[in-house]
mmCIF file of the N, C-alpha and C atoms, coordinates in Angstrom:
data_MODEL
# 
_entry.id   MODEL 
# 
loop_
_atom_site.group_PDB 
_atom_site.id 
_atom_site.type_symbol 
_atom_site.label_atom_id 
_atom_site.label_alt_id 
_atom_site.label_comp_id 
_atom_site.label_asym_id 
_atom_site.label_entity_id 
_atom_site.label_seq_id 
_atom_site.pdbx_PDB_ins_code 
_atom_site.Cartn_x 
_atom_site.Cartn_y 
_atom_site.Cartn_z 
_atom_site.occupancy 
_atom_site.B_iso_or_equiv 
_atom_site.pdbx_formal_charge 
_atom_site.auth_seq_id 
_atom_site.auth_comp_id 
_atom_site.auth_asym_id 
_atom_site.auth_atom_id 
_atom_site.pdbx_PDB_model_num 
ATOM 1   N N  . MET A 1 1  ? 55.691 0.971   56.643 1.00 0.00 ? 1  MET A N  1 
ATOM 2   C CA . MET A 1 1  ? 56.139 0.904   55.273 1.00 0.00 ? 1  MET A CA 1 
ATOM 3   C C  . MET A 1 1  ? 57.387 1.768   55.089 1.00 0.00 ? 1  MET A C  1 
ATOM 4   N N  . HIS A 1 2  ? 57.366 2.973   55.631 1.00 0.00 ? 2  HIS A N  1 
ATOM 5   C CA . HIS A 1 2  ? 58.470 3.900   55.450 1.00 0.00 ? 2  HIS A CA 1 
ATOM 6   C C  . HIS A 1 2  ? 59.783 3.322   55.974 1.00 0.00 ? 2  HIS A C  1 
ATOM 7   N N  . GLU A 1 3  ? 59.760 2.825   57.196 1.00 0.00 ? 3  GLU A N  1 
ATOM 8   C CA . GLU A 1 3  ? 60.967 2.261   57.801 1.00 0.00 ? 3  GLU A CA 1 
ATOM 9   C C  . GLU A 1 3  ? 61.466 1.042   57.024 1.00 0.00 ? 3  GLU A C  1 
ATOM 10  N N  . ALA A 1 4  ? 60.559 0.169   56.635 1.00 0.00 ? 4  ALA A N  1 
ATOM 11  C CA . ALA A 1 4  ? 60.940 -1.031  55.883 1.00 0.00 ? 4  ALA A CA 1 
ATOM 12  C C  . ALA A 1 4  ? 61.504 -0.671  54.513 1.00 0.00 ? 4  ALA A C  1 
ATOM 13  N N  . ALA A 1 5  ? 60.932 0.338   53.861 1.00 0.00 ? 5  ALA A N  1 
ATOM 14  C CA . ALA A 1 5  ? 61.424 0.760   52.549 1.00 0.00 ? 5  ALA A CA 1 
ATOM 15  C C  . ALA A 1 5  ? 62.820 1.364   52.656 1.00 0.00 ? 5  ALA A C  1 
ATOM 16  N N  . LEU A 1 6  ? 63.041 2.197   53.661 1.00 0.00 ? 6  LEU A N  1 
ATOM 17  C CA . LEU A 1 6  ? 64.376 2.778   53.854 1.00 0.00 ? 6  LEU A CA 1 
ATOM 18  C C  . LEU A 1 6  ? 65.411 1.692   54.128 1.00 0.00 ? 6  LEU A C  1 
ATOM 19  N N  . ASP A 1 7  ? 65.046 0.722   54.938 1.00 0.00 ? 7  ASP A N  1 
ATOM 20  C CA . ASP A 1 7  ? 65.945 -0.397  55.215 1.00 0.00 ? 7  ASP A CA 1 
ATOM 21  C C  . ASP A 1 7  ? 66.256 -1.167  53.930 1.00 0.00 ? 7  ASP A C  1 
ATOM 22  N N  . ALA A 1 8  ? 65.237 -1.421  53.116 1.00 0.00 ? 8  ALA A N  1 
ATOM 23  C CA . ALA A 1 8  ? 65.434 -2.156  51.859 1.00 0.00 ? 8  ALA A CA 1 
ATOM 24  C C  . ALA A 1 8  ? 66.350 -1.388  50.919 1.00 0.00 ? 8  ALA A C  1 
ATOM 25  N N  . LEU A 1 9  ? 66.151 -0.092  50.825 1.00 0.00 ? 9  LEU A N  1 
ATOM 26  C CA . LEU A 1 9  ? 67.004 0.716   49.951 1.00 0.00 ? 9  LEU A CA 1 
ATOM 27  C C  . LEU A 1 9  ? 68.444 0.728   50.446 1.00 0.00 ? 9  LEU A C  1 
ATOM 28  N N  . ASP A 1 10 ? 68.628 0.813   51.755 1.00 0.00 ? 10 ASP A N  1 
ATOM 29  C CA . ASP A 1 10 ? 69.984 0.782   52.317 1.00 0.00 ? 10 ASP A CA 1 
ATOM 30  C C  . ASP A 1 10 ? 70.671 -0.552  52.075 1.00 0.00 ? 10 ASP A C  1 
ATOM 31  N N  . ARG A 1 11 ? 69.964 -1.640  52.360 1.00 0.00 ? 11 ARG A N  1 
ATOM 32  C CA . ARG A 1 11 ? 70.581 -2.970  52.284 1.00 0.00 ? 11 ARG A CA 1 
ATOM 33  C C  . ARG A 1 11 ? 70.539 -3.607  50.901 1.00 0.00 ? 11 ARG A C  1 
ATOM 34  N N  . HIS A 1 12 ? 69.534 -3.269  50.079 1.00 0.00 ? 12 HIS A N  1 
ATOM 35  C CA . HIS A 1 12 ? 69.346 -3.963  48.803 1.00 0.00 ? 12 HIS A CA 1 
ATOM 36  C C  . HIS A 1 12 ? 69.281 -3.014  47.607 1.00 0.00 ? 12 HIS A C  1 
ATOM 37  N N  . GLY A 1 13 ? 69.627 -1.758  47.826 1.00 0.00 ? 13 GLY A N  1 
ATOM 38  C CA . GLY A 1 13 ? 69.534 -0.766  46.747 1.00 0.00 ? 13 GLY A CA 1 
ATOM 39  C C  . GLY A 1 13 ? 70.294 -1.163  45.493 1.00 0.00 ? 13 GLY A C  1 
ATOM 40  N N  . ALA A 1 14 ? 71.497 -1.677  45.656 1.00 0.00 ? 14 ALA A N  1 
ATOM 41  C CA . ALA A 1 14 ? 72.306 -2.069  44.488 1.00 0.00 ? 14 ALA A CA 1 
ATOM 42  C C  . ALA A 1 14 ? 71.616 -3.183  43.696 1.00 0.00 ? 14 ALA A C  1 
ATOM 43  N N  . ALA A 1 15 ? 71.044 -4.159  44.389 1.00 0.00 ? 15 ALA A N  1 
ATOM 44  C CA . ALA A 1 15 ? 70.352 -5.266  43.705 1.00 0.00 ? 15 ALA A CA 1 
ATOM 45  C C  . ALA A 1 15 ? 69.088 -4.763  43.012 1.00 0.00 ? 15 ALA A C  1 
ATOM 46  N N  . LEU A 1 16 ? 68.366 -3.833  43.646 1.00 0.00 ? 16 LEU A N  1 
ATOM 47  C CA . LEU A 1 16 ? 67.162 -3.269  43.027 1.00 0.00 ? 16 LEU A CA 1 
ATOM 48  C C  . LEU A 1 16 ? 67.515 -2.558  41.726 1.00 0.00 ? 16 LEU A C  1 
ATOM 49  N N  . VAL A 1 17 ? 68.595 -1.791  41.744 1.00 0.00 ? 17 VAL A N  1 
ATOM 50  C CA . VAL A 1 17 ? 69.043 -1.097  40.531 1.00 0.00 ? 17 VAL A CA 1 
ATOM 51  C C  . VAL A 1 17 ? 69.534 -2.101  39.491 1.00 0.00 ? 17 VAL A C  1 
ATOM 52  N N  . GLU A 1 18 ? 70.336 -3.057  39.928 1.00 0.00 ? 18 GLU A N  1 
ATOM 53  C CA . GLU A 1 18 ? 70.874 -4.073  39.019 1.00 0.00 ? 18 GLU A CA 1 
ATOM 54  C C  . GLU A 1 18 ? 69.770 -4.811  38.270 1.00 0.00 ? 18 GLU A C  1 
ATOM 55  N N  . HIS A 1 19 ? 68.679 -5.106  38.951 1.00 0.00 ? 19 HIS A N  1 
ATOM 56  C CA . HIS A 1 19 ? 67.566 -5.842  38.341 1.00 0.00 ? 19 HIS A CA 1 
ATOM 57  C C  . HIS A 1 19 ? 66.529 -4.931  37.694 1.00 0.00 ? 19 HIS A C  1 
ATOM 58  N N  . GLY A 1 20 ? 66.756 -3.626  37.746 1.00 0.00 ? 20 GLY A N  1 
ATOM 59  C CA . GLY A 1 20 ? 65.884 -2.693  37.034 1.00 0.00 ? 20 GLY A CA 1 
ATOM 60  C C  . GLY A 1 20 ? 64.528 -2.441  37.665 1.00 0.00 ? 20 GLY A C  1 
ATOM 61  N N  . TRP A 1 21 ? 64.387 -2.630  38.980 1.00 0.00 ? 21 TRP A N  1 
ATOM 62  C CA . TRP A 1 21 ? 63.117 -2.356  39.643 1.00 0.00 ? 21 TRP A CA 1 
ATOM 63  C C  . TRP A 1 21 ? 62.828 -0.866  39.551 1.00 0.00 ? 21 TRP A C  1 
ATOM 64  N N  . THR A 1 22 ? 61.596 -0.520  39.221 1.00 0.00 ? 22 THR A N  1 
ATOM 65  C CA . THR A 1 22 ? 61.212 0.880   39.024 1.00 0.00 ? 22 THR A CA 1 
ATOM 66  C C  . THR A 1 22 ? 60.446 1.426   40.235 1.00 0.00 ? 22 THR A C  1 
ATOM 67  N N  . ALA A 1 23 ? 60.336 2.752   40.302 1.00 0.00 ? 23 ALA A N  1 
ATOM 68  C CA . ALA A 1 23 ? 59.577 3.380   41.394 1.00 0.00 ? 23 ALA A CA 1 
ATOM 69  C C  . ALA A 1 23 ? 58.144 2.864   41.459 1.00 0.00 ? 23 ALA A C  1 
ATOM 70  N N  . PRO A 1 24 ? 57.397 2.770   40.324 1.00 0.00 ? 24 PRO A N  1 
ATOM 71  C CA . PRO A 1 24 ? 56.035 2.230   40.410 1.00 0.00 ? 24 PRO A CA 1 
ATOM 72  C C  . PRO A 1 24 ? 55.990 0.766   40.886 1.00 0.00 ? 24 PRO A C  1 
ATOM 73  N N  . GLU A 1 25 ? 56.983 -0.031  40.512 1.00 0.00 ? 25 GLU A N  1 
ATOM 74  C CA . GLU A 1 25 ? 57.003 -1.421  40.967 1.00 0.00 ? 25 GLU A CA 1 
ATOM 75  C C  . GLU A 1 25 ? 57.256 -1.519  42.471 1.00 0.00 ? 25 GLU A C  1 
ATOM 76  N N  . LEU A 1 26 ? 57.948 -0.560  43.026 1.00 0.00 ? 26 LEU A N  1 
ATOM 77  C CA . LEU A 1 26 ? 58.276 -0.582  44.444 1.00 0.00 ? 26 LEU A CA 1 
ATOM 78  C C  . LEU A 1 26 ? 57.295 0.220   45.294 1.00 0.00 ? 26 LEU A C  1 
ATOM 79  N N  . PHE A 1 27 ? 56.895 1.391   44.806 1.00 0.00 ? 27 PHE A N  1 
ATOM 80  C CA . PHE A 1 27 ? 56.088 2.323   45.585 1.00 0.00 ? 27 PHE A CA 1 
ATOM 81  C C  . PHE A 1 27 ? 54.744 2.632   44.931 1.00 0.00 ? 27 PHE A C  1 
ATOM 82  N N  . GLY A 1 28 ? 54.304 1.811   44.001 1.00 0.00 ? 28 GLY A N  1 
ATOM 83  C CA . GLY A 1 28 ? 53.112 2.110   43.217 1.00 0.00 ? 28 GLY A CA 1 
ATOM 84  C C  . GLY A 1 28 ? 51.797 1.967   43.959 1.00 0.00 ? 28 GLY A C  1 
ATOM 85  N N  . VAL A 1 29 ? 50.838 2.787   43.527 1.00 0.00 ? 29 VAL A N  1 
ATOM 86  C CA . VAL A 1 29 ? 49.444 2.693   43.956 1.00 0.00 ? 29 VAL A CA 1 
ATOM 87  C C  . VAL A 1 29 ? 48.574 2.964   42.730 1.00 0.00 ? 29 VAL A C  1 
ATOM 88  N N  . HIS A 1 30 ? 47.326 2.560   42.792 1.00 0.00 ? 30 HIS A N  1 
ATOM 89  C CA . HIS A 1 30 ? 46.405 2.818   41.680 1.00 0.00 ? 30 HIS A CA 1 
ATOM 90  C C  . HIS A 1 30 ? 46.286 4.333   41.486 1.00 0.00 ? 30 HIS A C  1 
ATOM 91  N N  . PRO A 1 31 ? 46.274 4.826   40.237 1.00 0.00 ? 31 PRO A N  1 
ATOM 92  C CA . PRO A 1 31 ? 46.285 6.276   40.001 1.00 0.00 ? 31 PRO A CA 1 
ATOM 93  C C  . PRO A 1 31 ? 45.051 7.034   40.479 1.00 0.00 ? 31 PRO A C  1 
ATOM 94  N N  . THR A 1 32 ? 43.911 6.370   40.647 1.00 0.00 ? 32 THR A N  1 
ATOM 95  C CA . THR A 1 32 ? 42.718 7.105   41.090 1.00 0.00 ? 32 THR A CA 1 
ATOM 96  C C  . THR A 1 32 ? 42.174 6.660   42.446 1.00 0.00 ? 32 THR A C  1 
ATOM 97  N N  . ILE A 1 33 ? 42.421 5.410   42.838 1.00 0.00 ? 33 ILE A N  1 
ATOM 98  C CA . ILE A 1 33 ? 41.869 4.945   44.121 1.00 0.00 ? 33 ILE A CA 1 
ATOM 99  C C  . ILE A 1 33 ? 42.931 4.437   45.097 1.00 0.00 ? 33 ILE A C  1 
ATOM 100 N N  . GLY A 1 34 ? 44.169 4.715   44.812 1.00 0.00 ? 34 GLY A N  1 
ATOM 101 C CA . GLY A 1 34 ? 45.241 4.402   45.757 1.00 0.00 ? 34 GLY A CA 1 
ATOM 102 C C  . GLY A 1 34 ? 45.414 2.937   46.069 1.00 0.00 ? 34 GLY A C  1 
ATOM 103 N N  . THR A 1 35 ? 45.478 2.629   47.350 1.00 0.00 ? 35 THR A N  1 
ATOM 104 C CA . THR A 1 35 ? 45.773 1.263   47.797 1.00 0.00 ? 35 THR A CA 1 
ATOM 105 C C  . THR A 1 35 ? 44.566 0.330   47.790 1.00 0.00 ? 35 THR A C  1 
ATOM 106 N N  . VAL A 1 36 ? 43.403 0.839   47.407 1.00 0.00 ? 36 VAL A N  1 
ATOM 107 C CA . VAL A 1 36 ? 42.209 -0.007  47.353 1.00 0.00 ? 36 VAL A CA 1 
ATOM 108 C C  . VAL A 1 36 ? 42.408 -1.148  46.354 1.00 0.00 ? 36 VAL A C  1 
ATOM 109 N N  . ARG A 1 37 ? 43.070 -0.864  45.258 1.00 0.00 ? 37 ARG A N  1 
ATOM 110 C CA . ARG A 1 37 ? 43.369 -1.901  44.252 1.00 0.00 ? 37 ARG A CA 1 
ATOM 111 C C  . ARG A 1 37 ? 44.767 -2.444  44.515 1.00 0.00 ? 37 ARG A C  1 
ATOM 112 N N  . VAL A 1 38 ? 44.850 -3.509  45.293 1.00 0.00 ? 38 VAL A N  1 
ATOM 113 C CA . VAL A 1 38 ? 46.157 -4.045  45.661 1.00 0.00 ? 38 VAL A CA 1 
ATOM 114 C C  . VAL A 1 38 ? 46.914 -4.606  44.460 1.00 0.00 ? 38 VAL A C  1 
ATOM 115 N N  . ASP A 1 39 ? 46.201 -4.918  43.374 1.00 0.00 ? 39 ASP A N  1 
ATOM 116 C CA . ASP A 1 39 ? 46.877 -5.428  42.189 1.00 0.00 ? 39 ASP A CA 1 
ATOM 117 C C  . ASP A 1 39 ? 47.682 -4.335  41.483 1.00 0.00 ? 39 ASP A C  1 
ATOM 118 N N  . PHE A 1 40 ? 47.571 -3.090  41.908 1.00 0.00 ? 40 PHE A N  1 
ATOM 119 C CA . PHE A 1 40 ? 48.364 -1.993  41.375 1.00 0.00 ? 40 PHE A CA 1 
ATOM 120 C C  . PHE A 1 40 ? 49.444 -1.555  42.363 1.00 0.00 ? 40 PHE A C  1 
ATOM 121 N N  . CYS A 1 41 ? 49.451 -2.110  43.557 1.00 0.00 ? 41 CYS A N  1 
ATOM 122 C CA . CYS A 1 41 ? 50.383 -1.662  44.589 1.00 0.00 ? 41 CYS A CA 1 
ATOM 123 C C  . CYS A 1 41 ? 51.772 -2.252  44.390 1.00 0.00 ? 41 CYS A C  1 
ATOM 124 N N  . GLY A 1 42 ? 52.760 -1.434  44.685 1.00 0.00 ? 42 GLY A N  1 
ATOM 125 C CA . GLY A 1 42 ? 54.148 -1.856  44.578 1.00 0.00 ? 42 GLY A CA 1 
ATOM 126 C C  . GLY A 1 42 ? 54.585 -2.726  45.741 1.00 0.00 ? 42 GLY A C  1 
ATOM 127 N N  . ALA A 1 43 ? 55.760 -3.285  45.589 1.00 0.00 ? 43 ALA A N  1 
ATOM 128 C CA . ALA A 1 43 ? 56.293 -4.222  46.577 1.00 0.00 ? 43 ALA A CA 1 
ATOM 129 C C  . ALA A 1 43 ? 56.386 -3.615  47.971 1.00 0.00 ? 43 ALA A C  1 
ATOM 130 N N  . PHE A 1 44 ? 56.880 -2.389  48.091 1.00 0.00 ? 44 PHE A N  1 
ATOM 131 C CA . PHE A 1 44 ? 57.056 -1.799  49.408 1.00 0.00 ? 44 PHE A CA 1 
ATOM 132 C C  . PHE A 1 44 ? 55.726 -1.354  50.006 1.00 0.00 ? 44 PHE A C  1 
ATOM 133 N N  . VAL A 1 45 ? 54.757 -1.038  49.167 1.00 0.00 ? 45 VAL A N  1 
ATOM 134 C CA . VAL A 1 45 ? 53.436 -0.655  49.657 1.00 0.00 ? 45 VAL A CA 1 
ATOM 135 C C  . VAL A 1 45 ? 52.740 -1.873  50.271 1.00 0.00 ? 45 VAL A C  1 
ATOM 136 N N  . LEU A 1 46 ? 52.893 -3.016  49.641 1.00 0.00 ? 46 LEU A N  1 
ATOM 137 C CA . LEU A 1 46 ? 52.258 -4.236  50.146 1.00 0.00 ? 46 LEU A CA 1 
ATOM 138 C C  . LEU A 1 46 ? 53.096 -4.947  51.194 1.00 0.00 ? 46 LEU A C  1 
ATOM 139 N N  . GLY A 1 47 ? 54.414 -4.869  51.059 1.00 0.00 ? 47 GLY A N  1 
ATOM 140 C CA . GLY A 1 47 ? 55.301 -5.644  51.925 1.00 0.00 ? 47 GLY A CA 1 
ATOM 141 C C  . GLY A 1 47 ? 55.190 -5.296  53.391 1.00 0.00 ? 47 GLY A C  1 
ATOM 142 N N  . GLY A 1 48 ? 55.585 -4.077  53.732 1.00 0.00 ? 48 GLY A N  1 
ATOM 143 C CA . GLY A 1 48 ? 55.528 -3.635  55.113 1.00 0.00 ? 48 GLY A CA 1 
ATOM 144 C C  . GLY A 1 48 ? 56.482 -4.344  56.060 1.00 0.00 ? 48 GLY A C  1 
ATOM 145 N N  . ARG A 1 49 ? 57.249 -5.267  55.557 1.00 0.00 ? 49 ARG A N  1 
ATOM 146 C CA . ARG A 1 49 ? 58.235 -6.002  56.352 1.00 0.00 ? 49 ARG A CA 1 
ATOM 147 C C  . ARG A 1 49 ? 59.607 -5.787  55.744 1.00 0.00 ? 49 ARG A C  1 
ATOM 148 N N  . LYS A 1 50 ? 60.626 -6.177  56.463 1.00 0.00 ? 50 LYS A N  1 
ATOM 149 C CA . LYS A 1 50 ? 61.972 -6.035  55.946 1.00 0.00 ? 50 LYS A CA 1 
ATOM 150 C C  . LYS A 1 50 ? 62.212 -7.019  54.804 1.00 0.00 ? 50 LYS A C  1 
ATOM 151 N N  . VAL A 1 51 ? 62.875 -6.525  53.774 1.00 0.00 ? 51 VAL A N  1 
ATOM 152 C CA . VAL A 1 51 ? 63.206 -7.340  52.605 1.00 0.00 ? 51 VAL A CA 1 
ATOM 153 C C  . VAL A 1 51 ? 64.322 -8.309  52.982 1.00 0.00 ? 51 VAL A C  1 
ATOM 154 N N  . GLU A 1 52 ? 64.152 -9.559  52.580 1.00 0.00 ? 52 GLU A N  1 
ATOM 155 C CA . GLU A 1 52 ? 65.191 -10.562 52.801 1.00 0.00 ? 52 GLU A CA 1 
ATOM 156 C C  . GLU A 1 52 ? 66.048 -10.761 51.560 1.00 0.00 ? 52 GLU A C  1 
ATOM 157 N N  . THR A 1 53 ? 65.401 -10.866 50.383 1.00 0.00 ? 53 THR A N  1 
ATOM 158 C CA . THR A 1 53 ? 66.159 -11.041 49.146 1.00 0.00 ? 53 THR A CA 1 
ATOM 159 C C  . THR A 1 53 ? 65.499 -10.283 48.010 1.00 0.00 ? 53 THR A C  1 
ATOM 160 N N  . VAL A 1 54 ? 66.331 -9.843  47.073 1.00 0.00 ? 54 VAL A N  1 
ATOM 161 C CA . VAL A 1 54 ? 65.868 -9.169  45.865 1.00 0.00 ? 54 VAL A CA 1 
ATOM 162 C C  . VAL A 1 54 ? 66.401 -9.952  44.676 1.00 0.00 ? 54 VAL A C  1 
ATOM 163 N N  . LEU A 1 55 ? 65.497 -10.383 43.813 1.00 0.00 ? 55 LEU A N  1 
ATOM 164 C CA . LEU A 1 55 ? 65.872 -11.078 42.584 1.00 0.00 ? 55 LEU A CA 1 
ATOM 165 C C  . LEU A 1 55 ? 65.257 -10.336 41.407 1.00 0.00 ? 55 LEU A C  1 
ATOM 166 N N  . ALA A 1 56 ? 65.571 -10.752 40.209 1.00 0.00 ? 56 ALA A N  1 
ATOM 167 C CA . ALA A 1 56 ? 65.060 -10.078 39.017 1.00 0.00 ? 56 ALA A CA 1 
ATOM 168 C C  . ALA A 1 56 ? 63.544 -10.161 38.910 1.00 0.00 ? 56 ALA A C  1 
ATOM 169 N N  . ASP A 1 57 ? 62.946 -11.246 39.401 1.00 0.00 ? 57 ASP A N  1 
ATOM 170 C CA . ASP A 1 57 ? 61.509 -11.440 39.217 1.00 0.00 ? 57 ASP A CA 1 
ATOM 171 C C  . ASP A 1 57 ? 60.687 -11.380 40.505 1.00 0.00 ? 57 ASP A C  1 
ATOM 172 N N  . ARG A 1 58 ? 61.347 -11.180 41.661 1.00 0.00 ? 58 ARG A N  1 
ATOM 173 C CA . ARG A 1 58 ? 60.596 -11.146 42.913 1.00 0.00 ? 58 ARG A CA 1 
ATOM 174 C C  . ARG A 1 58 ? 61.414 -10.526 44.045 1.00 0.00 ? 58 ARG A C  1 
ATOM 175 N N  . ILE A 1 59 ? 60.666 -10.080 45.044 1.00 0.00 ? 59 ILE A N  1 
ATOM 176 C CA . ILE A 1 59 ? 61.250 -9.576  46.274 1.00 0.00 ? 59 ILE A CA 1 
ATOM 177 C C  . ILE A 1 59 ? 60.647 -10.388 47.406 1.00 0.00 ? 59 ILE A C  1 
ATOM 178 N N  . ASN A 1 60 ? 61.510 -10.976 48.224 1.00 0.00 ? 60 ASN A N  1 
ATOM 179 C CA . ASN A 1 60 ? 61.045 -11.827 49.311 1.00 0.00 ? 60 ASN A CA 1 
ATOM 180 C C  . ASN A 1 60 ? 61.076 -11.063 50.626 1.00 0.00 ? 60 ASN A C  1 
ATOM 181 N N  . PHE A 1 61 ? 59.936 -11.080 51.325 1.00 0.00 ? 61 PHE A N  1 
ATOM 182 C CA . PHE A 1 61 ? 59.785 -10.427 52.624 1.00 0.00 ? 61 PHE A CA 1 
ATOM 183 C C  . PHE A 1 61 ? 59.690 -11.452 53.751 1.00 0.00 ? 61 PHE A C  1 
ATOM 184 N N  . GLY A 1 62 ? 60.198 -12.639 53.539 1.00 0.00 ? 62 GLY A N  1 
ATOM 185 C CA . GLY A 1 62 ? 60.072 -13.697 54.544 1.00 0.00 ? 62 GLY A CA 1 
ATOM 186 C C  . GLY A 1 62 ? 58.851 -14.538 54.253 1.00 0.00 ? 62 GLY A C  1 
ATOM 187 N N  . LEU A 1 63 ? 57.750 -14.264 54.940 1.00 0.00 ? 63 LEU A N  1 
ATOM 188 C CA . LEU A 1 63 ? 56.527 -15.036 54.735 1.00 0.00 ? 63 LEU A CA 1 
ATOM 189 C C  . LEU A 1 63 ? 55.745 -14.586 53.508 1.00 0.00 ? 63 LEU A C  1 
ATOM 190 N N  . MET A 1 64 ? 56.136 -13.472 52.921 1.00 0.00 ? 64 MET A N  1 
ATOM 191 C CA . MET A 1 64 ? 55.440 -12.955 51.736 1.00 0.00 ? 64 MET A CA 1 
ATOM 192 C C  . MET A 1 64 ? 56.448 -12.700 50.623 1.00 0.00 ? 64 MET A C  1 
ATOM 193 N N  . THR A 1 65 ? 56.039 -12.963 49.390 1.00 0.00 ? 65 THR A N  1 
ATOM 194 C CA . THR A 1 65 ? 56.871 -12.684 48.229 1.00 0.00 ? 65 THR A CA 1 
ATOM 195 C C  . THR A 1 65 ? 56.078 -11.846 47.249 1.00 0.00 ? 65 THR A C  1 
ATOM 196 N N  . TYR A 1 66 ? 56.695 -10.777 46.765 1.00 0.00 ? 66 TYR A N  1 
ATOM 197 C CA . TYR A 1 66 ? 56.094 -9.915  45.749 1.00 0.00 ? 66 TYR A CA 1 
ATOM 198 C C  . TYR A 1 66 ? 56.679 -10.336 44.414 1.00 0.00 ? 66 TYR A C  1 
ATOM 199 N N  . TYR A 1 67 ? 55.819 -10.766 43.492 1.00 0.00 ? 67 TYR A N  1 
ATOM 200 C CA . TYR A 1 67 ? 56.259 -11.210 42.179 1.00 0.00 ? 67 TYR A CA 1 
ATOM 201 C C  . TYR A 1 67 ? 56.085 -10.100 41.156 1.00 0.00 ? 67 TYR A C  1 
ATOM 202 N N  . ARG A 1 68 ? 57.066 -9.936  40.321 1.00 0.00 ? 68 ARG A N  1 
ATOM 203 C CA . ARG A 1 68 ? 57.059 -8.942  39.260 1.00 0.00 ? 68 ARG A CA 1 
ATOM 204 C C  . ARG A 1 68 ? 56.342 -9.517  38.042 1.00 0.00 ? 68 ARG A C  1 
ATOM 205 N N  . ASN A 1 69 ? 55.660 -8.666  37.297 1.00 0.00 ? 69 ASN A N  1 
ATOM 206 C CA . ASN A 1 69 ? 55.031 -9.053  36.037 1.00 0.00 ? 69 ASN A CA 1 
ATOM 207 C C  . ASN A 1 69 ? 54.006 -10.174 36.185 1.00 0.00 ? 69 ASN A C  1 
ATOM 208 N N  . VAL A 1 70 ? 53.135 -10.042 37.148 1.00 0.00 ? 70 VAL A N  1 
ATOM 209 C CA . VAL A 1 70 ? 52.049 -11.019 37.333 1.00 0.00 ? 70 VAL A CA 1 
ATOM 210 C C  . VAL A 1 70 ? 50.987 -10.733 36.269 1.00 0.00 ? 70 VAL A C  1 
ATOM 211 N N  . PRO A 1 71 ? 50.579 -11.743 35.495 1.00 0.00 ? 71 PRO A N  1 
ATOM 212 C CA . PRO A 1 71 ? 49.554 -11.509 34.477 1.00 0.00 ? 71 PRO A CA 1 
ATOM 213 C C  . PRO A 1 71 ? 48.283 -10.914 35.075 1.00 0.00 ? 71 PRO A C  1 
ATOM 214 N N  . GLY A 1 72 ? 47.780 -9.871  34.453 1.00 0.00 ? 72 GLY A N  1 
ATOM 215 C CA . GLY A 1 72 ? 46.558 -9.224  34.898 1.00 0.00 ? 72 GLY A CA 1 
ATOM 216 C C  . GLY A 1 72 ? 46.761 -8.117  35.923 1.00 0.00 ? 72 GLY A C  1 
ATOM 217 N N  . ALA A 1 73 ? 47.937 -8.037  36.507 1.00 0.00 ? 73 ALA A N  1 
ATOM 218 C CA . ALA A 1 73 ? 48.206 -6.982  37.496 1.00 0.00 ? 73 ALA A CA 1 
ATOM 219 C C  . ALA A 1 73 ? 48.577 -5.703  36.762 1.00 0.00 ? 73 ALA A C  1 
ATOM 220 N N  . GLY A 1 74 ? 48.163 -4.586  37.305 1.00 0.00 ? 74 GLY A N  1 
ATOM 221 C CA . GLY A 1 74 ? 48.501 -3.300  36.719 1.00 0.00 ? 74 GLY A CA 1 
ATOM 222 C C  . GLY A 1 74 ? 49.748 -2.727  37.356 1.00 0.00 ? 74 GLY A C  1 
ATOM 223 N N  . VAL A 1 75 ? 50.262 -1.694  36.733 1.00 0.00 ? 75 VAL A N  1 
ATOM 224 C CA . VAL A 1 75 ? 51.384 -0.960  37.309 1.00 0.00 ? 75 VAL A CA 1 
ATOM 225 C C  . VAL A 1 75 ? 50.853 0.408   37.691 1.00 0.00 ? 75 VAL A C  1 
ATOM 226 N N  . GLY A 1 76 ? 50.982 0.745   38.948 1.00 0.00 ? 76 GLY A N  1 
ATOM 227 C CA . GLY A 1 76 ? 50.456 2.009   39.443 1.00 0.00 ? 76 GLY A CA 1 
ATOM 228 C C  . GLY A 1 76 ? 51.405 3.167   39.214 1.00 0.00 ? 76 GLY A C  1 
ATOM 229 N N  . ILE A 1 77 ? 51.111 4.242   39.897 1.00 0.00 ? 77 ILE A N  1 
ATOM 230 C CA . ILE A 1 77 ? 51.970 5.424   39.888 1.00 0.00 ? 77 ILE A CA 1 
ATOM 231 C C  . ILE A 1 77 ? 52.665 5.476   41.245 1.00 0.00 ? 77 ILE A C  1 
ATOM 232 N N  . PRO A 1 78 ? 53.834 6.127   41.334 1.00 0.00 ? 78 PRO A N  1 
ATOM 233 C CA . PRO A 1 78 ? 54.487 6.245   42.638 1.00 0.00 ? 78 PRO A CA 1 
ATOM 234 C C  . PRO A 1 78 ? 53.545 6.937   43.640 1.00 0.00 ? 78 PRO A C  1 
ATOM 235 N N  . ILE A 1 79 ? 53.558 6.454   44.856 1.00 0.00 ? 79 ILE A N  1 
ATOM 236 C CA . ILE A 1 79 ? 52.634 6.939   45.879 1.00 0.00 ? 79 ILE A CA 1 
ATOM 237 C C  . ILE A 1 79 ? 52.745 8.451   46.075 1.00 0.00 ? 79 ILE A C  1 
ATOM 238 N N  . TRP A 1 80 ? 53.929 9.015   45.853 1.00 0.00 ? 80 TRP A N  1 
ATOM 239 C CA . TRP A 1 80 ? 54.098 10.461  46.031 1.00 0.00 ? 80 TRP A CA 1 
ATOM 240 C C  . TRP A 1 80 ? 53.414 11.267  44.941 1.00 0.00 ? 80 TRP A C  1 
ATOM 241 N N  . ASP A 1 81 ? 53.005 10.629  43.841 1.00 0.00 ? 81 ASP A N  1 
ATOM 242 C CA . ASP A 1 81 ? 52.253 11.318  42.788 1.00 0.00 ? 81 ASP A CA 1 
ATOM 243 C C  . ASP A 1 81 ? 50.745 11.161  42.950 1.00 0.00 ? 81 ASP A C  1 
ATOM 244 N N  . PHE A 1 82 ? 50.315 10.356  43.914 1.00 0.00 ? 82 PHE A N  1 
ATOM 245 C CA . PHE A 1 82 ? 48.881 10.121  44.116 1.00 0.00 ? 82 PHE A CA 1 
ATOM 246 C C  . PHE A 1 82 ? 48.218 11.347  44.726 1.00 0.00 ? 82 PHE A C  1 
ATOM 247 N N  . ARG A 1 83 ? 47.063 11.717  44.171 1.00 0.00 ? 83 ARG A N  1 
ATOM 248 C CA . ARG A 1 83 ? 46.284 12.844  44.692 1.00 0.00 ? 83 ARG A CA 1 
ATOM 249 C C  . ARG A 1 83 ? 44.881 12.362  44.988 1.00 0.00 ? 83 ARG A C  1 
ATOM 250 N N  . TRP A 1 84 ? 44.340 12.701  46.166 1.00 0.00 ? 84 TRP A N  1 
ATOM 251 C CA . TRP A 1 84 ? 42.983 12.309  46.568 1.00 0.00 ? 84 TRP A CA 1 
ATOM 252 C C  . TRP A 1 84 ? 41.975 13.009  45.753 1.00 0.00 ? 84 TRP A C  1 
# 
């Protein structure tokens, strides 16, 4: 995840900022149970692969696409704020 996220920020950082992607949308986890609730996980937490394209409503990882604003999905907290 770390390597893929750094690559995405290097190659697609401008597009992520342009489209207003937030830290929780990219690096989010559930505030009390972490990655157990994948519906709260951010794109980079779930992706684990190199980003191919960044759009306003989705991030494409090749065989997987992370969609923004999915009905019923929660928004987590940045993984660096998670405490066990």
